[in-house]
FIMIDREN-703960 format. One line per 4 residues: number of its first residue (from 1); for each residue x, y, z of N, C-alpha, C. Coordinates in pm, whole numbers, always signed. Example, Ala and Ser with C-alpha at 12.3 -4.5 7.8 and 13.67 -1.06 7.14 Angstrom:
<recs>
1 = +1319/-569/+780/+1230/-450/+780/+1320/-330/+780 | +1285/-225/+708/+1367/-106/+714/+1290/+3/+787 $
</recs>
This chain:
<recs>
1 = +11942/+10888/+7598/+11987/+10775/+7675/+11933/+10648/+7610 | +12015/+10545/+7614/+11983/+10415/+7556/+11991/+10310/+7666 | +11891/+10223/+7671/+11895/+10112/+7766/+11944/+9989/+7693 | +12045/+9924/+7750/+12100/+9802/+7693/+12066/+9687/+7788 $
5 = +12016/+9578/+7732/+11979/+9462/+7813/+12047/+9338/+7756 | +12112/+9263/+7842/+12174/+9137/+7804/+12064/+9034/+7790 | +12047/+8978/+7671/+11943/+8879/+7646/+11989/+8737/+7669 | +12116/+8719/+7699/+12171/+8585/+7719/+12175/+8547/+7867 $
9 = +12193/+8419/+7891/+12207/+8370/+8028/+12354/+8354/+8064 | +12438/+8439/+8007/+12581/+8443/+8041/+12626/+8588/+8041 | +12730/+8620/+8119/+12776/+8759/+8123/+12841/+8802/+7992 | +12830/+8931/+7962/+12892/+8988/+7842/+12974/+9110/+7881 $
13 = +13083/+9135/+7807/+13167/+9251/+7830/+13188/+9322/+7697 | +13172/+9456/+7698/+13188/+9537/+7577/+13279/+9654/+7605 | +13343/+9705/+7498/+13416/+9831/+7505/+13318/+9942/+7472 | +13329/+10053/+7542/+13244/+10168/+7514/+13315/+10259/+7414 $
17 = +13237/+10329/+7333/+13293/+10417/+7230/+13351/+10543/+7292 | +13464/+10586/+7237/+13523/+10715/+7275/+13598/+10717/+7406 | +13609/+10607/+7475/+13683/+10606/+7601/+13744/+10469/+7622 | +13830/+10461/+7718/+13894/+10333/+7749/+13813/+10250/+7847 $
21 = +13689/+10291/+7869/+13606/+10220/+7966/+13542/+10098/+7902 | +13499/+10007/+7987/+13429/+9889/+7941/+13295/+9877/+8012 | +13213/+9788/+7962/+13080/+9764/+8019/+13065/+9615/+8043 | +13035/+9578/+8165/+13012/+9438/+8200/+12865/+9421/+8233 $
25 = +12799/+9329/+8164/+12658/+9300/+8188/+12644/+9158/+8240 | +12584/+9143/+8356/+12553/+9011/+8410/+12439/+8951/+8328 | +12411/+8823/+8345/+12300/+8763/+8270/+12169/+8837/+8294 | +12100/+8873/+8187/+11970/+8939/+8188/+11972/+9077/+8255 $
29 = +12089/+9141/+8269/+12102/+9270/+8335/+12070/+9384/+8239 | +12017/+9495/+8294/+11989/+9617/+8216/+12075/+9731/+8267 | +12121/+9815/+8176/+12195/+9937/+8210/+12153/+10047/+8116 | +12173/+10170/+8159/+12142/+10285/+8076/+12273/+10354/+8039 $
33 = +12289/+10384/+7909/+12410/+10448/+7857/+12373/+10571/+7777 | +12468/+10660/+7763/+12450/+10773/+7673/+12463/+10726/+7529 | +12400/+10798/+7438/+12403/+10756/+7297/+12543/+10759/+7238 | +12630/+10846/+7291/+12766/+10854/+7239/+12855/+10741/+7292 $
37 = +12807/+10662/+7390/+12884/+10549/+7444/+12862/+10419/+7367 | +12766/+10416/+7276/+12736/+10295/+7201/+12844/+10274/+7096 | +12915/+10163/+7107/+13025/+10134/+7016/+12977/+10042/+6902 | +13056/+10030/+6797/+13021/+9936/+6689/+13011/+9792/+6740 $
41 = +13088/+9759/+6842/+13083/+9626/+6900/+12945/+9600/+6963 | +12888/+9699/+7029/+12756/+9686/+7090/+12649/+9679/+6981 | +12663/+9757/+6875/+12569/+9751/+6763/+12571/+9614/+6696 | +12691/+9556/+6680/+12701/+9423/+6619/+12636/+9317/+6708 $
45 = +12652/+9331/+6841/+12589/+9236/+6933/+12437/+9249/+6928 | +12387/+9371/+6907/+12242/+9391/+6896/+12189/+9327/+6768 | +12264/+9337/+6658/+12222/+9275/+6533/+12220/+9123/+6543 | +12308/+9066/+6623/+12315/+8920/+6642/+12215/+8870/+6746 $
49 = +12149/+8962/+6816/+12048/+8921/+6913/+12102/+8892/+7052 | +12224/+8937/+7080/+12282/+8915/+7213/+12232/+9017/+7314 | +12209/+9141/+7267/+12163/+9248/+7354/+12045/+9319/+7288 | +11969/+9390/+7369/+11859/+9470/+7321/+11891/+9616/+7348 $
53 = +11878/+9700/+7246/+11900/+9844/+7260/+11765/+9914/+7242 | +11721/+9984/+7347/+11594/+10057/+7340/+11616/+10197/+7396 | +11543/+10296/+7344/+11554/+10430/+7401/+11499/+10428/+7544 | +11576/+10485/+7635/+11535/+10489/+7776/+11448/+10611/+7798 $
57 = +11333/+10589/+7854/+11245/+10700/+7888/+11276/+10741/+8031 | +11297/+10869/+8053/+11327/+10912/+8190/+11205/+10890/+8279 | +11229/+10829/+8393/+11120/+10803/+8485/+11111/+10917/+8585 | +10994/+10975/+8594/+10970/+11084/+8688/+10899/+11024/+8809 $
61 = +10958/+11036/+8926/+10892/+10978/+9044/+10762/+11052/+9073 | +10657/+10975/+9096/+10528/+11035/+9126/+10525/+11077/+9272 | +10479/+11198/+9300/+10472/+11240/+9440/+10367/+11158/+9514 | +10400/+11125/+9638/+10308/+11046/+9717/+10195/+11135/+9767 $
65 = +10076/+11083/+9757/+9962/+11156/+9808/+9943/+11122/+9955 | +9883/+11214/+10028/+9860/+11191/+10170/+9757/+11081/+10187 | +9789/+10986/+10271/+9698/+10875/+10294/+9619/+10899/+10421 | +9494/+10867/+10414/+9412/+10877/+10532/+9416/+10744/+10604 $
69 = +9460/+10746/+10727/+9466/+10623/+10804/+9344/+10614/+10894 | +9283/+10497/+10901/+9164/+10483/+10983/+9197/+10500/+11132 | +9102/+10558/+11202/+9118/+10577/+11346/+9075/+10449/+11415 | +9161/+10399/+11505/+9127/+10276/+11576/+9023/+10306/+11681 $
73 = +8915/+10235/+11671/+8815/+10247/+11776/+8836/+10131/+11872 | +8748/+10037/+11878/+8769/+9923/+11967/+8804/+9803/+11882 | +8929/+9761/+11888/+8975/+9645/+11813/+9021/+9540/+11910 | +9085/+9437/+11857/+9130/+9330/+11945/+9241/+9376/+12040 $
77 = +9312/+9482/+12007/+9418/+9531/+12095/+9365/+9618/+12207 | +9246/+9671/+12191/+9192/+9760/+12294/+9064/+9702/+12355 | +9043/+9572/+12341/+8921/+9509/+12391/+8920/+9496/+12542 | +8834/+9410/+12589/+8811/+9394/+12732/+8935/+9340/+12804 $
81 = +9013/+9255/+12740/+9131/+9199/+12808/+9259/+9276/+12776 | +9250/+9392/+12714/+9366/+9477/+12690/+9461/+9425/+12583 | +9411/+9343/+12491/+9494/+9294/+12383/+9573/+9169/+12417 | +9553/+9113/+12535/+9624/+8991/+12573/+9551/+8870/+12519 $
85 = +9626/+8772/+12477/+9567/+8650/+12425/+9532/+8556/+12538 | +9430/+8480/+12515/+9392/+8379/+12613/+9480/+8259/+12595 | +9508/+8192/+12700/+9592/+8072/+12700/+9513/+7957/+12641 | +9578/+7882/+12551/+9513/+7765/+12490/+9506/+7652/+12589 $
89 = +9397/+7578/+12586/+9382/+7465/+12678/+9384/+7336/+12603 $
</recs>
């Protein structure tokens, strides 16, 4: 997989290789493409500095660890007045 990033502050449109599909990139947008979708037009834009082509590393979501939440003892919500605010004078 290849990540393509538009380096310009204007939208770009490219034809993809091997199909009749196209690719529209908004300003500074990133997309991930298969290596067989990279066309000569995209390679030429990369050589001119319009887009950046980098190998995309697959991101593996990290499993969430169990969080220990503190037990509420006596806080402002459980105080003497039952969590009610005093009226300002």
